[in-house]
VOBA-1610 file (N, C-alpha, C; in pm, whole numbers, padded with zeros to 5 digits, always signed):
BEGIN
Met+04145+07123+14752Met+04052+07101+14628Met+04171+07015+14506Ala+04115+06965+14465Ala+04180+06847+14372Ala+04175+06934+14230Ala+04248+06909+14161Ala+04239+06961+14025Ala+04149+06900+13950Lys+04069+06939+13917Lys+03977+06861+13794Lys+04062+06806+13678Ala+04053+06669+13602Ala+04124+06629+13560Ala+04067+06644+13398Lys+04141+06705+13299Lys+04082+06772+13195Lys+04045+06630+13109Ala+03902+06670+13052Ala+03795+06542+12982Ala+03869+06525+12876Pro+03895+06417+12815Pro+03932+06342+12680Pro+03840+06401+12573Phe+03887+06392+12451Phe+03791+06438+12358Phe+03661+06351+12322Pro+03538+06399+12332Pro+03428+06332+12260Pro+03505+06268+12133Leu+03400+06100+12154Leu+03449+06045+12047Leu+03471+06088+11878Asp+03306+06177+11872Asp+03354+06223+11718Asp+03456+06319+11680Glu+03505+06360+11808Glu+03613+06463+11785Glu+03751+06430+11799Gln+03749+06270+11772Gln+03859+06220+11755Gln+03857+06131+11642Leu+04007+06208+11535Leu+04002+06163+11419Leu+04021+06012+11410Cys+04123+05945+11512Cys+04100+05792+11471Cys+03957+05734+11502Phe+03877+05768+11580Phe+03729+05695+11540Phe+03658+05734+11461Ser+03671+05878+11384Ser+03612+05857+11282Ser+03675+05795+11121Leu+03816+05814+11135Leu+03903+05690+11019Leu+03813+05567+11051Tyr+03818+05538+11177Tyr+03782+05375+11194Tyr+03678+05348+11132Gly+03591+05445+11180Gly+03419+05413+11146Gly+03388+05429+11015Ala+03497+05519+10981Ala+03466+05535+10776Ala+03500+05350+10726Ser+03655+05340+10776Ser+03678+05203+10696Ser+03566+05105+10750Ile+03492+05109+10849Ile+03429+05004+10853Ile+03259+05027+10769Ala+03270+05135+10778Ala+03104+05155+10732Ala+03159+05138+10527Ile+03299+05195+10505Ile+03332+05135+10374Ile+03363+04954+10304Asn+03401+04891+10406Asn+03416+04749+10427Asn+03290+04708+10390Arg+03163+04805+10483Arg+03033+04718+10480Arg+02946+04738+10352Ala+02999+04899+10298Ala+02968+04857+10147Ala+02986+04765+10076Tyr+03123+04724+10071Tyr+03205+04684+09992Tyr+03133+04533+09969Lys+03118+04492+10103Lys+03092+04329+10125Lys+03027+04266+10019Pro+02909+04308+09967Pro+02799+04222+09916Pro+02864+04217+09771Leu+02924+04332+09730Leu+03007+04336+09573Leu+03082+04240+09586Leu+03198+04223+09686Leu+03296+04141+09719Leu+03212+03999+09749Asp+03138+03985+09802Asp+03066+03856+09837Asp+03020+03751+09669Glu+02977+03857+09608Glu+02921+03817+09489Glu+03090+03758+09409Leu+03185+03849+09373Leu+03298+03766+09354Leu+03381+03668+09416Gly+03317+03597+09581Gly+03362+03578+09624Gly+03511+03526+09688Leu+03507+03709+09730Leu+03629+03761+09753Leu+03620+03787+09947Thr+03712+03780+10007Thr+03716+03891+10127Thr+03775+04036+10084Tyr+03782+04113+10193Tyr+03814+04269+10168Tyr+04017+04257+10189Pro+04052+04178+10292Pro+04233+04129+10237Pro+04207+04092+10169Gln+04165+04015+10069Gln+04205+03865+09954Gln+04225+04017+09833Tyr+04081+04088+09830Tyr+04050+04203+09745Tyr+04232+04265+09738Leu+04271+04304+09862Leu+04369+04387+09839Leu+04525+04331+09842Val+04497+04201+09825Val+04635+04141+09770Val+04663+04128+09623Leu+04520+04120+09573Leu+04440+04089+09419Leu+04513+04239+09390Ser+04469+04368+09441Ser+04519+04467+09410Ser+04635+04496+09427Ser+04756+04468+09490Ser+04853+04478+09486Ser+04971+04428+09358Leu+04857+04289+09327Leu+04895+04238+09207Leu+04847+04278+09090Trp+04764+04355+09107Trp+04741+04419+08975Trp+04845+04513+08894Glu+04871+04577+09040Glu+04947+04654+09028Glu+05097+04647+08932Asp+05126+04510+09048Asp+05282+04473+08999Asp+05234+04343+09035Asp+05254+04286+08928Asp+05203+04113+08916Asp+05367+04047+08915Gly+05364+03967+09014Gly+05503+03894+09057Gly+05536+03901+09177Leu+05454+03943+09257Leu+05547+04026+09412Leu+05565+03857+09446Thr+05680+03914+09559Thr+05704+03800+09658Thr+05613+03811+09747Val+05549+03747+09828Val+05447+03737+09937Val+05515+03845+10045Ser+05643+03864+10098Ser+05690+03955+10175Ser+05709+04089+10077Gly+05724+04118+09934Gly+05655+04261+09871Gly+05513+04266+09914Ile+05439+04193+09877Ile+05276+04204+09890Ile+05258+04279+10071Gly+05288+04150+10130Gly+05309+04244+10263Gly+05354+04373+10332Ala+05529+04386+10217Ala+05551+04533+10242Ala+05448+04671+10182Arg+05386+04557+10064Arg+05293+04643+10018Arg+05129+04709+10083Leu+05141+04628+10190Leu+05009+04635+10230Leu+05059+04689+10395Ala+05147+04661+10386Ala+05207+04721+10546Ala+05095+04595+10664Leu+05187+04464+10617Leu+05124+04367+10645Leu+05224+04297+10698Glu+05247+04150+10778Glu+05348+04073+10802Glu+05319+03948+10674Ala+05418+03870+10633Ala+05432+03781+10551Ala+05298+03666+10628Ser+05316+03654+10759Ser+05248+03514+10816Ser+05081+03572+10786Thr+05079+03665+10773Thr+04933+03696+10729Thr+04885+03701+10597Ile+05001+03743+10510Ile+04963+03714+10336Ile+04992+03576+10338Thr+05037+03488+10355Thr+05073+03348+10312Thr+04933+03287+10345Pro+04824+03272+10429Pro+04671+03212+10432Pro+04633+03296+10300Leu+04594+03431+10301Leu+04529+03485+10204Leu+04528+03442+10074Val+04677+03452+10030Val+04787+03404+09916Val+04693+03282+09818Lys+04745+03178+09984Lys+04689+03001+09916Lys+04522+02993+09888Arg+04439+03065+10015Arg+04284+03052+09947Arg+04265+03123+09814Leu+04350+03220+09758Leu+04302+03293+09638Leu+04359+03176+09512Glu+04500+03105+09578Glu+04568+02991+09457Glu+04464+02888+09457Gln+04402+02846+09570Gln+04299+02733+09582Gln+04167+02777+09494Ala+04116+02912+09481Ala+04009+02995+09425Ala+04070+03022+09224Gly+04184+02952+09204Gly+04238+02956+09120Gly+04249+03059+09014Leu+04293+03175+09137Leu+04321+03339+09119Leu+04451+03384+09082Val+04561+03304+09162Val+04695+03371+09137Val+04766+03219+09180Glu+04881+03184+09149Glu+04999+03098+09143Glu+05095+03160+09207Arg+05180+03050+09311Arg+05283+03033+09374Arg+05415+02982+09295Gln+05509+03049+09313Gln+05645+02999+09274Gln+05798+03017+09376Arg+05815+02928+09409Arg+05934+02945+09455Arg+06061+03000+09369Ser+06152+03116+09443Ser+06208+03146+09340Ser+06361+03058+09322Ala+06380+03067+09223Ala+06506+02983+09200Ala+06655+03030+09256Arg+06614+03138+09271Arg+06742+03223+09295Arg+06762+03195+09472Asp+06674+03196+09513Asp+06617+03228+09694Asp+06529+03170+09705Glu+06510+02993+09772Glu+06448+02955+09810Glu+06314+02987+09893Arg+06385+03077+09947Arg+06295+03123+10131Arg+06198+03255+10006Gln+06197+03313+09927Gln+06086+03373+09836Gln+06003+03340+09740Val+05905+03365+09803Val+05718+03270+09721Val+05727+03415+09614His+05714+03351+09486His+05667+03488+09378His+05525+03428+09388Val+05442+03560+09368Val+05302+03534+09311Val+05226+03631+09189Gln+05138+03494+09151Gln+05103+03584+08994Gln+04979+03533+08963Leu+04952+03619+08920Leu+04805+03590+08858Leu+04787+03528+08751Thr+04685+03476+08764Thr+04581+03359+08631Thr+04552+03430+08567Lys+04509+03369+08473Lys+04392+03462+08362Lys+04291+03467+08441Ala+04246+03368+08497Ala+04060+03387+08598Ala+04125+03586+08725Gly+04236+03573+08751Gly+04268+03649+08878Gly+04312+03807+08779Arg+04382+03762+08626Arg+04398+03933+08606Arg+04274+03957+08544Asp+04154+03904+08491Asp+03996+03900+08461Asp+03918+03955+08550Leu+03958+03913+08672Leu+03872+03962+08780Leu+03883+04109+08796Arg+03990+04169+08762Arg+03989+04305+08789Arg+03905+04367+08739Ser+03843+04370+08617Ser+03717+04460+08574Ser+03603+04411+08637Arg+03605+04312+08717Arg+03464+04328+08791Arg+03496+04367+08890Thr+03601+04448+08947Thr+03616+04509+09100Thr+03612+04633+09090Arg+03633+04734+08940Arg+03602+04838+08902Arg+03442+04912+08990Cys+03359+04839+08995Cys+03238+04904+09048Cys+03259+04919+09202Leu+03361+04903+09290Leu+03396+04927+09424Leu+03436+05098+09436Ala+03510+05123+09346Ala+03509+05254+09311Ala+03413+05322+09291Glu+03358+05324+09200Glu+03253+05425+09172Glu+03098+05398+09286Leu+03120+05266+09394Leu+03013+05303+09481Leu+03037+05351+09570Leu+03175+05383+09634Leu+03250+05446+09716Leu+03227+05602+09669Ala+03228+05626+09568Ala+03198+05815+09527Ala+03104+05778+09483Asp+02974+05725+09443Asp+02808+05788+09479Asp+02776+05794+09622Arg+02813+05659+09686Arg+02784+05674+09815Arg+02835+05790+09916Ser+02979+05826+09853Ser+03032+05945+09986Ser+02957+06090+09948Gly+02876+06075+09842Gly+02852+06250+09803Gly+02938+06376+09787Met+03075+06264+09763Met+03196+06380+09723Met+03216+06388+09586Ala+03258+06516+09545Ala+03329+06532+09460Ala+03443+06467+09438Pro+03489+06400+09253Pro+03579+06315+09240Pro+03713+06408+09341Asp+03720+06546+09293Asp+03846+06594+09351Asp+03835+06593+09494Glu+03713+06613+09537Glu+03754+06627+09718Glu+03768+06477+09745Leu+03749+06352+09724Leu+03788+06254+09714Leu+03897+06192+09728Val+03981+06252+09605Val+04152+06264+09567Val+04220+06293+09654Glu+04129+06441+09693Glu+04228+06520+09801Glu+04224+06426+09913Leu+04094+06429+09992Leu+04100+06310+10111Leu+04156+06231+10115Asn+04182+06149+10042Asn+04285+05991+10022Asn+04445+06089+10063Arg+04458+06173+09929Arg+04642+06254+09949Arg+04597+06248+10132Gln+04543+06319+10166Gln+04560+06330+10294Gln+04578+06262+10427Val+04476+06200+10393Val+04476+06045+10472Val+04613+05981+10474Gln+04657+05956+10315Gln+04761+05894+10290Gln+04915+05992+10387Arg+04891+06105+10375Arg+04997+06166+10435Arg+04952+06156+10557Leu+04877+06136+10662Leu+04908+06105+10793Leu+04938+05970+10802Arg+04891+05910+10752Arg+04942+05754+10783Arg+05100+05730+10751Asp+05159+05810+10620Asp+05336+05839+10633Asp+05350+05863+10747Ala+05307+06000+10805Ala+05348+06054+10928Ala+05373+06001+11078Met+05246+05894+11011Met+05245+05809+11197Met+05282+05712+11185Ser+05350+05664+11028Ser+05396+05538+11029Ser+05537+05591+11073Gly+05583+05697+11014Gly+05744+05723+11056Gly+05722+05762+11185Ser+05646+05827+11258Ser+05670+05829+11417Ser+05672+05721+11434Ala+05613+05658+11427Ala+05578+05496+11492Ala+05723+05449+11540Gln+05797+05412+11402Gln+05949+05417+11363Gln+06039+05442+11433Gln+06029+05571+11499Gln+06087+05666+11586Gln+06082+05624+11724Asp+05969+05586+11733Asp+05972+05580+11894Asp+06060+05453+11951
//
């Protein structure tokens, strides 16, 4: 008699599926607000990294967002065309391109605060619960990133 194969976990019991679904739901909730601002979610992430640390290089933005520079470059070009950032080659190393917010890019930050409010309102969670959930997800991300690098 053949041994019965162990059944995989149902999707709803798989953390990766729950995180994936939550990410999609958040992006869908953000989309109308980002559309009003003329931004995609990846463009919003690039701007957010610059709001934290203006003048990052393209590779620095990529490192902050865990994305390749080849993914960041077209996003930055579109943001530059929209007048939200400016690119400038480094005088010391021409391979490096620094990205700086324009006044319009800096001013846009205040208009994106509603995204955090939307998440808080729709989640039904208390602010301290959201903060703790974020810490746990970051810990998981960091652990998984570390284990992936060891493989």
